[in-house]
N, C-alpha and C positions, 0 to 999 in steps of 0.2 A: 344110291350108294351113300353111306354115311361119310360126312366130312369131318376130318379130325384136325388137330392143331399140328402145325409143322414149323420148324425153325429153318429159315433160309436167310443167309447173309446177315445174321444177327437179329432178324426180325421174325415174328411169328405170323404164319399164314394158315389158311385152311388147306387141307389135303383130302384126297378122295380114297386113300388106302383103307380097306375095310378092317384090317387087322393090326396094322402097325403104323406108326408115324415114321416116315422115311425122310431122311435128310438128303437133299440134292447134292450138297457139297460136304463130303465126310470130314473135311478140315474144320467146318463150323460146328460139328457135332462134338459135344463134350463126352459122349459115350464112346466106348471102345468097340472094336469089332465091326459089325455090319452097318452101324449107323441107325439101327432100328431100336425103337423104344416101345414096350408094351402099352397098349391104349389105356388100360385100367388105371395106371398112375404115371404121371409125367412130372419130373422135376426140371424146371427151367432155370438154367444158370443165368445169373445176371452180373454184369461187370460192376453194377452199382452196389452190390452187397445184399440186395433183396432176394430171398429165396422164394420161389413160387412153385408150389406143388399142386398139380391138377389131378383130381381123383374122379373118375367117371363111375358112378354108382347107379346102374340102370339108366333111367331117363334124367337123373339128377347129376349135377356137377358140383363138386366141392373144391374151392380154391383156397388152399392154406398158404398164408403169407408169413414169412419170418424175416424180421429185420426192419430197417427204417424205410418209410415211404416218403420220398422227397422229390425234388425237381429232377434229380438224376435217375431215380428208379421208377417214377410214375409212368414214363413211356413204355417200359417193359410190362407193367401191369395193364396199361391201356391196350397194348397189342394182344396180350393174353386174353383179356375179357372180350375184346372185339372178335377174336378168333373163335372163342367158345360160343358167342352169341351169333355167329354166322354159320355154325355147323348145321347139317341136315341129317336127320331131323333135329329140329330145335330142341334144346333141353327143356324139360318141364320146369325145373328150378335150378337156380345157381346160388350157391351159398359161399360167401367170402368170409373165411375165418381169420379174424384179426387178433386172436389170442396172443400170438408171438410177435406182435407189432408194438414196440415201445414208443414209437414216435411217428407222427404223420403230419405232413404239411398240407396246405390248402391245395396244392397241385394233386395230391393223392385223393383228397375229398372230391375235387372236380372230376377226376377219373372215375370214381365210384358213382357220382351223380350221372355222368355220361352213360355208364353201363346200365344204371337204373332206368334211364330214359329209353335206351335201346331195348332192354328187356320188357319194359311196359308196352312199348309199341308192338312187340312180338308176342305179347301175352305170356311171357315167361316170368315166373316168380323170381325175385331177386332179394336175397337175404344177406344181412351182415350178422355175424355172431362173434362173441369174444371181445366186445368193446369194454375197456376198463381203463382206469387211471387217466393219464393226460390225453389219451386218444378219445376216450368217452367225453371228457370235459370239452375238448375242441369241438366235437360234434354237437354238444349241448350249447356251448357259447355262441357258435355260429348259427344256430337254429336249424341246422341240417338234419339233426336227429329225427325231427318230425317228418321229413320226407321219407325216411326209411321205416319209421316206427310210429304210426299215428296214435297208437295206444299209449306211447310213452313208457313202455316197459324197460327198454334199455338193455335187456339181456340177449334176446334174439330179435334182431331188427329185421323187419321185412317191408 
């Protein structure tokens, strides 16, 4: 049975529901009604201001981020990426879209490196896309860009 992402007590976990992501505690669900969210796309509210949208496209997963990634928001991102990388069956590829991220701290970069290591161990491709401006410069200055993009292209990082 396919494992999905589930929010419980403010944290993300894996779930075994085949069709829906079901919240155990409806009070923690930002959605109205039954507490169910369609699997194809999930928006994860964050008290830190980072918006995380997870889109399942076949065997691939796209994680779109919008907002600042800092010490307050990186735990939400970490929980999300860990939950995705613990689903069964494993995704073939995970793409993190940073197009709408104007700012990232080293805690966010550490979270992405951690996810890259988990993905590599599971033979799941892990990509970054949408790097630009100060976010791209931080990846370049810290030398981390080479971990994600050995060819040095900078546009779609893998």
